[in-house]
Gaussian input, Z-matrix of N, CA and C with variables (Angstrom, degrees):
# hf/3-21g

backbone

0 1
 N
 C     1     B1
 C     2     B2     1     A1
 N     3     B3     2     A2     1     D1
 C     4     B4     3     A3     2     D2
 C     5     B5     4     A4     3     D3
 N     6     B6     5     A5     4     D4
 C     7     B7     6     A6     5     D5
 C     8     B8     7     A7     6     D6
 N     9     B9     8     A8     7     D7
 C    10    B10     9     A9     8     D8
 C    11    B11    10    A10     9     D9
 N    12    B12    11    A11    10    D10
 C    13    B13    12    A12    11    D11
 C    14    B14    13    A13    12    D12
 N    15    B15    14    A14    13    D13
 C    16    B16    15    A15    14    D14
 C    17    B17    16    A16    15    D15
 N    18    B18    17    A17    16    D16
 C    19    B19    18    A18    17    D17
 C    20    B20    19    A19    18    D18
 N    21    B21    20    A20    19    D19
 C    22    B22    21    A21    20    D20
 C    23    B23    22    A22    21    D21
 N    24    B24    23    A23    22    D22
 C    25    B25    24    A24    23    D23
 C    26    B26    25    A25    24    D24
 N    27    B27    26    A26    25    D25
 C    28    B28    27    A27    26    D26
 C    29    B29    28    A28    27    D27
 N    30    B30    29    A29    28    D28
 C    31    B31    30    A30    29    D29
 C    32    B32    31    A31    30    D30
 N    33    B33    32    A32    31    D31
 C    34    B34    33    A33    32    D32
 C    35    B35    34    A34    33    D33
 N    36    B36    35    A35    34    D34
 C    37    B37    36    A36    35    D35
 C    38    B38    37    A37    36    D36
 N    39    B39    38    A38    37    D37
 C    40    B40    39    A39    38    D38
 C    41    B41    40    A40    39    D39
 N    42    B42    41    A41    40    D40
 C    43    B43    42    A42    41    D41
 C    44    B44    43    A43    42    D42
 N    45    B45    44    A44    43    D43
 C    46    B46    45    A45    44    D44
 C    47    B47    46    A46    45    D45
 N    48    B48    47    A47    46    D46
 C    49    B49    48    A48    47    D47
 C    50    B50    49    A49    48    D48
 N    51    B51    50    A50    49    D49
 C    52    B52    51    A51    50    D50
 C    53    B53    52    A52    51    D51
 N    54    B54    53    A53    52    D52
 C    55    B55    54    A54    53    D53
 C    56    B56    55    A55    54    D54
 N    57    B57    56    A56    55    D55
 C    58    B58    57    A57    56    D56
 C    59    B59    58    A58    57    D57
 N    60    B60    59    A59    58    D58
 C    61    B61    60    A60    59    D59
 C    62    B62    61    A61    60    D60
 N    63    B63    62    A62    61    D61
 C    64    B64    63    A63    62    D62
 C    65    B65    64    A64    63    D63
 N    66    B66    65    A65    64    D64
 C    67    B67    66    A66    65    D65
 C    68    B68    67    A67    66    D66
 N    69    B69    68    A68    67    D67
 C    70    B70    69    A69    68    D68
 C    71    B71    70    A70    69    D69
 N    72    B72    71    A71    70    D70
 C    73    B73    72    A72    71    D71
 C    74    B74    73    A73    72    D72
 N    75    B75    74    A74    73    D73
 C    76    B76    75    A75    74    D74
 C    77    B77    76    A76    75    D75
 N    78    B78    77    A77    76    D76
 C    79    B79    78    A78    77    D77
 C    80    B80    79    A79    78    D78
 N    81    B81    80    A80    79    D79
 C    82    B82    81    A81    80    D80
 C    83    B83    82    A82    81    D81
 N    84    B84    83    A83    82    D82
 C    85    B85    84    A84    83    D83
 C    86    B86    85    A85    84    D84
 N    87    B87    86    A86    85    D85
 C    88    B88    87    A87    86    D86
 C    89    B89    88    A88    87    D87
 N    90    B90    89    A89    88    D88
 C    91    B91    90    A90    89    D89
 C    92    B92    91    A91    90    D90
 N    93    B93    92    A92    91    D91
 C    94    B94    93    A93    92    D92
 C    95    B95    94    A94    93    D93
 N    96    B96    95    A95    94    D94
 C    97    B97    96    A96    95    D95
 C    98    B98    97    A97    96    D96
 N    99    B99    98    A98    97    D97
 C   100   B100    99    A99    98    D98
 C   101   B101   100   A100    99    D99
 N   102   B102   101   A101   100   D100
 C   103   B103   102   A102   101   D101
 C   104   B104   103   A103   102   D102
 N   105   B105   104   A104   103   D103
 C   106   B106   105   A105   104   D104
 C   107   B107   106   A106   105   D105
 N   108   B108   107   A107   106   D106
 C   109   B109   108   A108   107   D107
 C   110   B110   109   A109   108   D108
 N   111   B111   110   A110   109   D109
 C   112   B112   111   A111   110   D110
 C   113   B113   112   A112   111   D111
 N   114   B114   113   A113   112   D112
 C   115   B115   114   A114   113   D113
 C   116   B116   115   A115   114   D114
 N   117   B117   116   A116   115   D115
 C   118   B118   117   A117   116   D116
 C   119   B119   118   A118   117   D117
 N   120   B120   119   A119   118   D118
 C   121   B121   120   A120   119   D119
 C   122   B122   121   A121   120   D120
 N   123   B123   122   A122   121   D121
 C   124   B124   123   A123   122   D122
 C   125   B125   124   A124   123   D123
 N   126   B126   125   A125   124   D124
 C   127   B127   126   A126   125   D125
 C   128   B128   127   A127   126   D126
 N   129   B129   128   A128   127   D127
 C   130   B130   129   A129   128   D128
 C   131   B131   130   A130   129   D129
 N   132   B132   131   A131   130   D130
 C   133   B133   132   A132   131   D131
 C   134   B134   133   A133   132   D132
 N   135   B135   134   A134   133   D133
 C   136   B136   135   A135   134   D134
 C   137   B137   136   A136   135   D135
 N   138   B138   137   A137   136   D136
 C   139   B139   138   A138   137   D137
 C   140   B140   139   A139   138   D138
 N   141   B141   140   A140   139   D139
 C   142   B142   141   A141   140   D140
 C   143   B143   142   A142   141   D141
 N   144   B144   143   A143   142   D142
 C   145   B145   144   A144   143   D143
 C   146   B146   145   A145   144   D144
 N   147   B147   146   A146   145   D145
 C   148   B148   147   A147   146   D146
 C   149   B149   148   A148   147   D147
 N   150   B150   149   A149   148   D148
 C   151   B151   150   A150   149   D149
 C   152   B152   151   A151   150   D150
 N   153   B153   152   A152   151   D151
 C   154   B154   153   A153   152   D152
 C   155   B155   154   A154   153   D153
 N   156   B156   155   A155   154   D154
 C   157   B157   156   A156   155   D155
 C   158   B158   157   A157   156   D156
 N   159   B159   158   A158   157   D157
 C   160   B160   159   A159   158   D158
 C   161   B161   160   A160   159   D159
 N   162   B162   161   A161   160   D160
 C   163   B163   162   A162   161   D161
 C   164   B164   163   A163   162   D162
 N   165   B165   164   A164   163   D163
 C   166   B166   165   A165   164   D164
 C   167   B167   166   A166   165   D165
 N   168   B168   167   A167   166   D166
 C   169   B169   168   A168   167   D167
 C   170   B170   169   A169   168   D168
 N   171   B171   170   A170   169   D169
 C   172   B172   171   A171   170   D170
 C   173   B173   172   A172   171   D171
 N   174   B174   173   A173   172   D172
 C   175   B175   174   A174   173   D173
 C   176   B176   175   A175   174   D174
 N   177   B177   176   A176   175   D175
 C   178   B178   177   A177   176   D176
 C   179   B179   178   A178   177   D177
 N   180   B180   179   A179   178   D178
 C   181   B181   180   A180   179   D179
 C   182   B182   181   A181   180   D180
 N   183   B183   182   A182   181   D181
 C   184   B184   183   A183   182   D182
 C   185   B185   184   A184   183   D183
 N   186   B186   185   A185   184   D184
 C   187   B187   186   A186   185   D185
 C   188   B188   187   A187   186   D186
 N   189   B189   188   A188   187   D187
 C   190   B190   189   A189   188   D188
 C   191   B191   190   A190   189   D189
 N   192   B192   191   A191   190   D190
 C   193   B193   192   A192   191   D191
 C   194   B194   193   A193   192   D192
 N   195   B195   194   A194   193   D193
 C   196   B196   195   A195   194   D194
 C   197   B197   196   A196   195   D195
 N   198   B198   197   A197   196   D196
 C   199   B199   198   A198   197   D197
 C   200   B200   199   A199   198   D198
 N   201   B201   200   A200   199   D199
 C   202   B202   201   A201   200   D200
 C   203   B203   202   A202   201   D201
 N   204   B204   203   A203   202   D202
 C   205   B205   204   A204   203   D203
 C   206   B206   205   A205   204   D204
 N   207   B207   206   A206   205   D205
 C   208   B208   207   A207   206   D206
 C   209   B209   208   A208   207   D207
 N   210   B210   209   A209   208   D208
 C   211   B211   210   A210   209   D209
 C   212   B212   211   A211   210   D210
 N   213   B213   212   A212   211   D211
 C   214   B214   213   A213   212   D212
 C   215   B215   214   A214   213   D213
 N   216   B216   215   A215   214   D214
 C   217   B217   216   A216   215   D215
 C   218   B218   217   A217   216   D216
 N   219   B219   218   A218   217   D217
 C   220   B220   219   A219   218   D218
 C   221   B221   220   A220   219   D219
 N   222   B222   221   A221   220   D220
 C   223   B223   222   A222   221   D221
 C   224   B224   223   A223   222   D222
 N   225   B225   224   A224   223   D223
 C   226   B226   225   A225   224   D224
 C   227   B227   226   A226   225   D225
 N   228   B228   227   A227   226   D226
 C   229   B229   228   A228   227   D227
 C   230   B230   229   A229   228   D228
 N   231   B231   230   A230   229   D229
 C   232   B232   231   A231   230   D230
 C   233   B233   232   A232   231   D231
 N   234   B234   233   A233   232   D232
 C   235   B235   234   A234   233   D233
 C   236   B236   235   A235   234   D234
 N   237   B237   236   A236   235   D235
 C   238   B238   237   A237   236   D236
 C   239   B239   238   A238   237   D237
 N   240   B240   239   A239   238   D238
 C   241   B241   240   A240   239   D239
 C   242   B242   241   A241   240   D240
 N   243   B243   242   A242   241   D241
 C   244   B244   243   A243   242   D242
 C   245   B245   244   A244   243   D243
 N   246   B246   245   A245   244   D244
 C   247   B247   246   A246   245   D245
 C   248   B248   247   A247   246   D246
 N   249   B249   248   A248   247   D247
 C   250   B250   249   A249   248   D248
 C   251   B251   250   A250   249   D249
 N   252   B252   251   A251   250   D250
 C   253   B253   252   A252   251   D251
 C   254   B254   253   A253   252   D252
 N   255   B255   254   A254   253   D253
 C   256   B256   255   A255   254   D254
 C   257   B257   256   A256   255   D255
 N   258   B258   257   A257   256   D256
 C   259   B259   258   A258   257   D257
 C   260   B260   259   A259   258   D258
 N   261   B261   260   A260   259   D259
 C   262   B262   261   A261   260   D260
 C   263   B263   262   A262   261   D261
 N   264   B264   263   A263   262   D262
 C   265   B265   264   A264   263   D263
 C   266   B266   265   A265   264   D264
 N   267   B267   266   A266   265   D265
 C   268   B268   267   A267   266   D266
 C   269   B269   268   A268   267   D267
 N   270   B270   269   A269   268   D268
 C   271   B271   270   A270   269   D269
 C   272   B272   271   A271   270   D270
 N   273   B273   272   A272   271   D271
 C   274   B274   273   A273   272   D272
 C   275   B275   274   A274   273   D273
 N   276   B276   275   A275   274   D274
 C   277   B277   276   A276   275   D275
 C   278   B278   277   A277   276   D276
 N   279   B279   278   A278   277   D277
 C   280   B280   279   A279   278   D278
 C   281   B281   280   A280   279   D279
 N   282   B282   281   A281   280   D280
 C   283   B283   282   A282   281   D281
 C   284   B284   283   A283   282   D282
 N   285   B285   284   A284   283   D283
 C   286   B286   285   A285   284   D284
 C   287   B287   286   A286   285   D285
 N   288   B288   287   A287   286   D286
 C   289   B289   288   A288   287   D287
 C   290   B290   289   A289   288   D288
 N   291   B291   290   A290   289   D289
 C   292   B292   291   A291   290   D290
 C   293   B293   292   A292   291   D291
 N   294   B294   293   A293   292   D292
 C   295   B295   294   A294   293   D293
 C   296   B296   295   A295   294   D294
 N   297   B297   296   A296   295   D295
 C   298   B298   297   A297   296   D296
 C   299   B299   298   A298   297   D297
 N   300   B300   299   A299   298   D298
 C   301   B301   300   A300   299   D299
 C   302   B302   301   A301   300   D300
 N   303   B303   302   A302   301   D301
 C   304   B304   303   A303   302   D302
 C   305   B305   304   A304   303   D303
 N   306   B306   305   A305   304   D304
 C   307   B307   306   A306   305   D305
 C   308   B308   307   A307   306   D306
 N   309   B309   308   A308   307   D307
 C   310   B310   309   A309   308   D308
 C   311   B311   310   A310   309   D309
 N   312   B312   311   A311   310   D310
 C   313   B313   312   A312   311   D311
 C   314   B314   313   A313   312   D312
 N   315   B315   314   A314   313   D313
 C   316   B316   315   A315   314   D314
 C   317   B317   316   A316   315   D315

   B1=1.4553
   B2=1.5230
   B3=1.3541
   B4=1.4535
   B5=1.5301
   B6=1.3408
   B7=1.4687
   B8=1.5215
   B9=1.3116
   B10=1.4608
   B11=1.5195
   B12=1.3191
   B13=1.4595
   B14=1.5217
   B15=1.3199
   B16=1.4599
   B17=1.5293
   B18=1.3189
   B19=1.4615
   B20=1.5266
   B21=1.3212
   B22=1.4590
   B23=1.5191
   B24=1.3161
   B25=1.4642
   B26=1.5167
   B27=1.3216
   B28=1.4605
   B29=1.5234
   B30=1.3137
   B31=1.4575
   B32=1.5283
   B33=1.3072
   B34=1.4653
   B35=1.5109
   B36=1.3201
   B37=1.4622
   B38=1.5242
   B39=1.3160
   B40=1.4626
   B41=1.5244
   B42=1.3131
   B43=1.4693
   B44=1.5187
   B45=1.3317
   B46=1.4580
   B47=1.5209
   B48=1.3305
   B49=1.4609
   B50=1.5139
   B51=1.3047
   B52=1.4597
   B53=1.5214
   B54=1.3002
   B55=1.4545
   B56=1.5242
   B57=1.3253
   B58=1.4602
   B59=1.5281
   B60=1.3129
   B61=1.4503
   B62=1.5230
   B63=1.3349
   B64=1.4614
   B65=1.5088
   B66=1.2804
   B67=1.4561
   B68=1.5178
   B69=1.3131
   B70=1.4496
   B71=1.5171
   B72=1.3113
   B73=1.4593
   B74=1.5243
   B75=1.3198
   B76=1.4618
   B77=1.5246
   B78=1.3111
   B79=1.4605
   B80=1.5209
   B81=1.3208
   B82=1.4622
   B83=1.5194
   B84=1.2938
   B85=1.4590
   B86=1.5202
   B87=1.3329
   B88=1.4626
   B89=1.5180
   B90=1.3174
   B91=1.4546
   B92=1.5116
   B93=1.3159
   B94=1.4632
   B95=1.5269
   B96=1.3020
   B97=1.4565
   B98=1.5214
   B99=1.3266
   B100=1.4653
   B101=1.5257
   B102=1.3258
   B103=1.4607
   B104=1.5224
   B105=1.3169
   B106=1.4637
   B107=1.5202
   B108=1.3184
   B109=1.4602
   B110=1.5200
   B111=1.3068
   B112=1.4567
   B113=1.5252
   B114=1.3362
   B115=1.4654
   B116=1.5222
   B117=1.3220
   B118=1.4619
   B119=1.5281
   B120=1.3172
   B121=1.4571
   B122=1.5270
   B123=1.3153
   B124=1.4558
   B125=1.5140
   B126=1.3088
   B127=1.4570
   B128=1.5263
   B129=1.3372
   B130=1.4683
   B131=1.5186
   B132=1.3314
   B133=1.4645
   B134=1.5224
   B135=1.3255
   B136=1.4654
   B137=1.5184
   B138=1.3212
   B139=1.4569
   B140=1.5332
   B141=1.3309
   B142=1.4558
   B143=1.5258
   B144=1.3230
   B145=1.4661
   B146=1.5146
   B147=1.3101
   B148=1.4576
   B149=1.5092
   B150=1.3106
   B151=1.4633
   B152=1.5246
   B153=1.3128
   B154=1.4605
   B155=1.5153
   B156=1.3222
   B157=1.4621
   B158=1.5273
   B159=1.3384
   B160=1.4639
   B161=1.5221
   B162=1.3347
   B163=1.4580
   B164=1.5303
   B165=1.3053
   B166=1.4634
   B167=1.5263
   B168=1.3248
   B169=1.4670
   B170=1.5326
   B171=1.3321
   B172=1.4643
   B173=1.5264
   B174=1.3217
   B175=1.4655
   B176=1.5272
   B177=1.3320
   B178=1.4698
   B179=1.5215
   B180=1.3344
   B181=1.4637
   B182=1.5309
   B183=1.3162
   B184=1.4699
   B185=1.5260
   B186=1.3322
   B187=1.4701
   B188=1.5339
   B189=1.3267
   B190=1.4680
   B191=1.5275
   B192=1.3269
   B193=1.4657
   B194=1.5308
   B195=1.3209
   B196=1.4676
   B197=1.5333
   B198=1.3367
   B199=1.4576
   B200=1.5111
   B201=1.3229
   B202=1.4615
   B203=1.5195
   B204=1.3189
   B205=1.4636
   B206=1.5264
   B207=1.3265
   B208=1.4725
   B209=1.5271
   B210=1.2989
   B211=1.4604
   B212=1.5285
   B213=1.3254
   B214=1.4605
   B215=1.5200
   B216=1.3231
   B217=1.4571
   B218=1.5084
   B219=1.3332
   B220=1.4647
   B221=1.5255
   B222=1.3308
   B223=1.4687
   B224=1.5209
   B225=1.3232
   B226=1.4535
   B227=1.5243
   B228=1.3475
   B229=1.4658
   B230=1.5283
   B231=1.3100
   B232=1.4603
   B233=1.5281
   B234=1.3367
   B235=1.4666
   B236=1.5324
   B237=1.3403
   B238=1.4527
   B239=1.5153
   B240=1.3330
   B241=1.4625
   B242=1.5275
   B243=1.3437
   B244=1.4659
   B245=1.5182
   B246=1.3336
   B247=1.4729
   B248=1.5238
   B249=1.3369
   B250=1.4640
   B251=1.5259
   B252=1.3170
   B253=1.4542
   B254=1.5217
   B255=1.3271
   B256=1.4580
   B257=1.5240
   B258=1.3203
   B259=1.4688
   B260=1.5260
   B261=1.3288
   B262=1.4583
   B263=1.5197
   B264=1.3165
   B265=1.4645
   B266=1.5227
   B267=1.3365
   B268=1.4648
   B269=1.5177
   B270=1.3296
   B271=1.4623
   B272=1.5203
   B273=1.3253
   B274=1.4526
   B275=1.5236
   B276=1.3317
   B277=1.4598
   B278=1.5196
   B279=1.3167
   B280=1.4578
   B281=1.5247
   B282=1.3273
   B283=1.4529
   B284=1.5252
   B285=1.3205
   B286=1.4576
   B287=1.5206
   B288=1.3284
   B289=1.4574
   B290=1.5215
   B291=1.3415
   B292=1.4644
   B293=1.5234
   B294=1.3217
   B295=1.4637
   B296=1.5215
   B297=1.3398
   B298=1.4625
   B299=1.5261
   B300=1.3188
   B301=1.4555
   B302=1.5146
   B303=1.3224
   B304=1.4674
   B305=1.5204
   B306=1.3124
   B307=1.4592
   B308=1.5173
   B309=1.3179
   B310=1.4582
   B311=1.5108
   B312=1.3231
   B313=1.4656
   B314=1.5280
   B315=1.3128
   B316=1.4793
   B317=1.4950
   A1=110.33
   A2=115.65
   A3=119.75
   A4=110.94
   A5=116.30
   A6=120.13
   A7=111.44
   A8=117.37
   A9=120.85
   A10=110.22
   A11=116.57
   A12=121.00
   A13=111.04
   A14=116.73
   A15=121.52
   A16=110.22
   A17=117.81
   A18=121.43
   A19=110.84
   A20=117.99
   A21=121.53
   A22=111.22
   A23=117.40
   A24=121.48
   A25=110.14
   A26=117.60
   A27=121.58
   A28=110.70
   A29=117.30
   A30=121.72
   A31=110.82
   A32=117.16
   A33=121.44
   A34=112.40
   A35=117.62
   A36=122.15
   A37=110.74
   A38=117.76
   A39=119.95
   A40=112.57
   A41=119.23
   A42=120.94
   A43=113.12
   A44=118.94
   A45=121.02
   A46=112.08
   A47=118.61
   A48=121.48
   A49=111.76
   A50=117.24
   A51=120.74
   A52=111.12
   A53=118.68
   A54=121.80
   A55=112.29
   A56=117.16
   A57=121.06
   A58=111.91
   A59=118.14
   A60=120.67
   A61=110.09
   A62=114.83
   A63=118.73
   A64=107.06
   A65=116.46
   A66=121.59
   A67=108.21
   A68=114.32
   A69=117.94
   A70=108.82
   A71=117.13
   A72=119.50
   A73=111.71
   A74=116.60
   A75=118.83
   A76=110.40
   A77=115.90
   A78=120.89
   A79=110.24
   A80=115.09
   A81=120.60
   A82=109.58
   A83=115.97
   A84=119.99
   A85=110.90
   A86=116.99
   A87=122.89
   A88=108.84
   A89=117.55
   A90=121.84
   A91=112.86
   A92=118.02
   A93=121.74
   A94=112.50
   A95=116.33
   A96=122.11
   A97=107.42
   A98=117.97
   A99=119.84
   A100=112.09
   A101=115.63
   A102=120.95
   A103=112.96
   A104=118.05
   A105=120.87
   A106=109.24
   A107=116.33
   A108=120.87
   A109=109.39
   A110=116.50
   A111=120.75
   A112=107.88
   A113=117.55
   A114=119.10
   A115=114.59
   A116=117.55
   A117=119.25
   A118=113.45
   A119=117.73
   A120=119.91
   A121=110.81
   A122=116.63
   A123=122.84
   A124=108.47
   A125=115.95
   A126=121.01
   A127=108.11
   A128=117.96
   A129=119.68
   A130=114.04
   A131=117.92
   A132=119.87
   A133=111.84
   A134=117.55
   A135=122.10
   A136=110.90
   A137=117.54
   A138=126.88
   A139=111.30
   A140=114.71
   A141=121.32
   A142=109.54
   A143=116.36
   A144=121.18
   A145=109.56
   A146=116.00
   A147=120.35
   A148=111.10
   A149=116.07
   A150=121.29
   A151=109.16
   A152=116.76
   A153=121.93
   A154=109.64
   A155=116.80
   A156=120.82
   A157=112.17
   A158=117.94
   A159=119.84
   A160=109.50
   A161=116.41
   A162=119.53
   A163=107.50
   A164=116.79
   A165=120.12
   A166=110.59
   A167=116.89
   A168=120.82
   A169=111.18
   A170=116.77
   A171=119.99
   A172=111.21
   A173=117.12
   A174=120.28
   A175=110.17
   A176=116.93
   A177=120.83
   A178=110.75
   A179=116.58
   A180=120.71
   A181=111.52
   A182=116.72
   A183=120.37
   A184=110.85
   A185=116.77
   A186=120.44
   A187=110.54
   A188=117.04
   A189=120.76
   A190=110.91
   A191=117.11
   A192=121.34
   A193=111.53
   A194=116.39
   A195=121.24
   A196=111.52
   A197=116.96
   A198=120.11
   A199=115.56
   A200=118.73
   A201=121.53
   A202=109.58
   A203=116.30
   A204=122.09
   A205=109.57
   A206=115.79
   A207=122.76
   A208=111.94
   A209=115.87
   A210=122.74
   A211=110.14
   A212=117.52
   A213=121.32
   A214=110.10
   A215=115.23
   A216=121.34
   A217=114.89
   A218=118.00
   A219=120.42
   A220=109.57
   A221=115.70
   A222=121.19
   A223=109.74
   A224=115.57
   A225=122.57
   A226=107.04
   A227=117.05
   A228=119.30
   A229=111.30
   A230=116.46
   A231=120.94
   A232=113.97
   A233=117.89
   A234=121.04
   A235=111.90
   A236=117.01
   A237=120.97
   A238=113.99
   A239=117.53
   A240=122.20
   A241=108.81
   A242=116.08
   A243=120.72
   A244=107.77
   A245=118.04
   A246=123.04
   A247=109.70
   A248=115.80
   A249=120.93
   A250=109.43
   A251=114.26
   A252=122.22
   A253=106.35
   A254=117.06
   A255=121.00
   A256=109.91
   A257=115.41
   A258=122.23
   A259=108.75
   A260=115.31
   A261=120.98
   A262=107.55
   A263=116.14
   A264=122.39
   A265=111.44
   A266=116.11
   A267=121.24
   A268=114.91
   A269=117.73
   A270=121.07
   A271=110.20
   A272=116.10
   A273=121.96
   A274=108.13
   A275=116.05
   A276=121.45
   A277=111.40
   A278=115.77
   A279=121.77
   A280=105.81
   A281=117.60
   A282=121.00
   A283=110.54
   A284=115.35
   A285=122.02
   A286=108.41
   A287=116.60
   A288=123.67
   A289=107.53
   A290=116.43
   A291=118.96
   A292=111.30
   A293=116.47
   A294=121.32
   A295=112.87
   A296=117.66
   A297=120.78
   A298=111.47
   A299=117.27
   A300=120.86
   A301=113.05
   A302=117.40
   A303=120.98
   A304=110.07
   A305=116.05
   A306=121.40
   A307=107.49
   A308=116.26
   A309=122.86
   A310=107.14
   A311=116.38
   A312=120.38
   A313=109.99
   A314=115.32
   A315=123.32
   A316=108.92
   D1=-40.93
   D2=179.44
   D3=-61.54
   D4=-40.56
   D5=-178.89
   D6=-65.82
   D7=-38.14
   D8=178.97
   D9=-65.94
   D10=-43.77
   D11=178.55
   D12=-63.52
   D13=-43.52
   D14=179.06
   D15=-62.98
   D16=-42.26
   D17=178.74
   D18=-64.15
   D19=-39.89
   D20=179.06
   D21=-65.08
   D22=-42.18
   D23=178.16
   D24=-63.76
   D25=-44.99
   D26=179.81
   D27=-61.28
   D28=-44.05
   D29=179.71
   D30=-63.28
   D31=-42.01
   D32=179.11
   D33=-64.25
   D34=-42.63
   D35=-179.49
   D36=-68.51
   D37=-34.79
   D38=-177.22
   D39=-69.50
   D40=-15.67
   D41=179.83
   D42=-87.93
   D43=-11.22
   D44=-178.92
   D45=-61.76
   D46=-36.14
   D47=179.11
   D48=-61.65
   D49=-37.66
   D50=-179.96
   D51=-68.45
   D52=-33.19
   D53=179.72
   D54=-69.41
   D55=-27.86
   D56=-176.58
   D57=-77.17
   D58=-17.62
   D59=-177.49
   D60=-88.20
   D61=138.71
   D62=172.66
   D63=-115.91
   D64=132.97
   D65=179.92
   D66=-137.55
   D67=160.75
   D68=176.63
   D69=-66.59
   D70=152.54
   D71=-178.47
   D72=-64.85
   D73=157.26
   D74=177.19
   D75=-66.46
   D76=155.07
   D77=179.78
   D78=-68.62
   D79=140.77
   D80=177.53
   D81=-105.35
   D82=162.80
   D83=176.01
   D84=-103.79
   D85=7.39
   D86=179.69
   D87=-90.23
   D88=82.29
   D89=-176.43
   D90=-110.46
   D91=46.87
   D92=-177.88
   D93=-77.92
   D94=48.33
   D95=176.58
   D96=-136.93
   D97=173.55
   D98=-179.89
   D99=-55.27
   D100=155.10
   D101=-177.21
   D102=-67.55
   D103=-19.79
   D104=-179.80
   D105=-126.52
   D106=131.52
   D107=178.30
   D108=-73.94
   D109=145.41
   D110=175.15
   D111=-92.47
   D112=157.71
   D113=-176.14
   D114=-58.45
   D115=-29.09
   D116=-176.04
   D117=-101.69
   D118=4.42
   D119=-177.88
   D120=-143.15
   D121=132.37
   D122=178.11
   D123=-117.37
   D124=141.05
   D125=176.43
   D126=-59.14
   D127=124.69
   D128=-177.91
   D129=-65.15
   D130=-16.07
   D131=178.28
   D132=-98.46
   D133=10.93
   D134=-177.67
   D135=-65.01
   D136=150.90
   D137=0.06
   D138=-79.02
   D139=144.59
   D140=-177.36
   D141=-101.28
   D142=131.02
   D143=178.40
   D144=-70.54
   D145=142.49
   D146=177.64
   D147=167.79
   D148=169.06
   D149=-179.66
   D150=-67.28
   D151=112.64
   D152=-176.17
   D153=-90.16
   D154=125.20
   D155=-179.96
   D156=-98.76
   D157=-0.77
   D158=176.49
   D159=-69.92
   D160=132.23
   D161=171.01
   D162=-77.25
   D163=170.26
   D164=178.22
   D165=-59.89
   D166=-42.06
   D167=179.58
   D168=-63.91
   D169=-41.10
   D170=178.29
   D171=-66.47
   D172=-37.97
   D173=177.63
   D174=-63.90
   D175=-43.48
   D176=177.23
   D177=-60.30
   D178=-46.03
   D179=-179.47
   D180=-62.05
   D181=-43.64
   D182=-178.63
   D183=-63.93
   D184=-41.02
   D185=178.14
   D186=-67.57
   D187=-39.59
   D188=177.90
   D189=-63.74
   D190=-41.53
   D191=178.27
   D192=-62.81
   D193=-26.84
   D194=178.68
   D195=-85.87
   D196=1.39
   D197=175.21
   D198=97.26
   D199=9.99
   D200=179.53
   D201=-91.01
   D202=135.85
   D203=-179.55
   D204=-126.39
   D205=175.16
   D206=177.54
   D207=48.90
   D208=48.72
   D209=-178.94
   D210=-68.09
   D211=127.39
   D212=177.03
   D213=-134.97
   D214=149.52
   D215=174.81
   D216=66.89
   D217=31.04
   D218=-178.56
   D219=-68.15
   D220=121.10
   D221=179.99
   D222=-143.82
   D223=146.39
   D224=175.21
   D225=-89.22
   D226=118.64
   D227=-177.75
   D228=-83.27
   D229=178.47
   D230=-174.74
   D231=-73.47
   D232=-5.12
   D233=175.59
   D234=-101.07
   D235=2.47
   D236=179.03
   D237=87.20
   D238=20.75
   D239=-179.56
   D240=-110.55
   D241=128.27
   D242=173.68
   D243=-76.66
   D244=131.00
   D245=-179.55
   D246=-129.54
   D247=144.25
   D248=-179.19
   D249=-161.89
   D250=174.89
   D251=169.97
   D252=-109.01
   D253=137.45
   D254=-177.41
   D255=-147.71
   D256=167.83
   D257=176.99
   D258=-109.91
   D259=140.66
   D260=171.93
   D261=-153.86
   D262=131.24
   D263=-179.30
   D264=54.34
   D265=37.74
   D266=177.27
   D267=76.18
   D268=9.70
   D269=-178.92
   D270=-118.37
   D271=141.61
   D272=174.04
   D273=-85.72
   D274=127.80
   D275=-175.65
   D276=-132.46
   D277=154.46
   D278=168.71
   D279=-90.04
   D280=127.55
   D281=-179.02
   D282=-120.01
   D283=151.01
   D284=176.80
   D285=-135.15
   D286=138.98
   D287=177.87
   D288=-126.58
   D289=117.02
   D290=-178.83
   D291=-95.69
   D292=178.64
   D293=-175.61
   D294=-66.14
   D295=-20.12
   D296=177.95
   D297=-82.45
   D298=-8.44
   D299=-177.62
   D300=93.20
   D301=3.98
   D302=177.46
   D303=-69.92
   D304=135.10
   D305=175.93
   D306=-113.51
   D307=126.71
   D308=177.88
   D309=-121.49
   D310=134.66
   D311=-179.29
   D312=-134.35
   D313=141.54
   D314=175.15
   D315=-134.65

């Protein structure tokens, strides 16, 4: 009984680190909106998985135009979403840019 209780406590404590992290949501395949986001409207299901045609330079430019600075770790993930860490309004955020041009930040 003691071992089961100890294992449960250990398992519970080990999940606290995961709760402290904030990341952009996973990419969805529900992209029933136009292929390109407009400046004043973002797909509510963003980021949307799909073949991303943005080059790394274009992704950097698009994020910079949206006001994100100090971009680090920009990588294209296996769902076609560019992900990075960036600064905006003095806060460090996780950002995602999908093939539609939607930018999501947490």
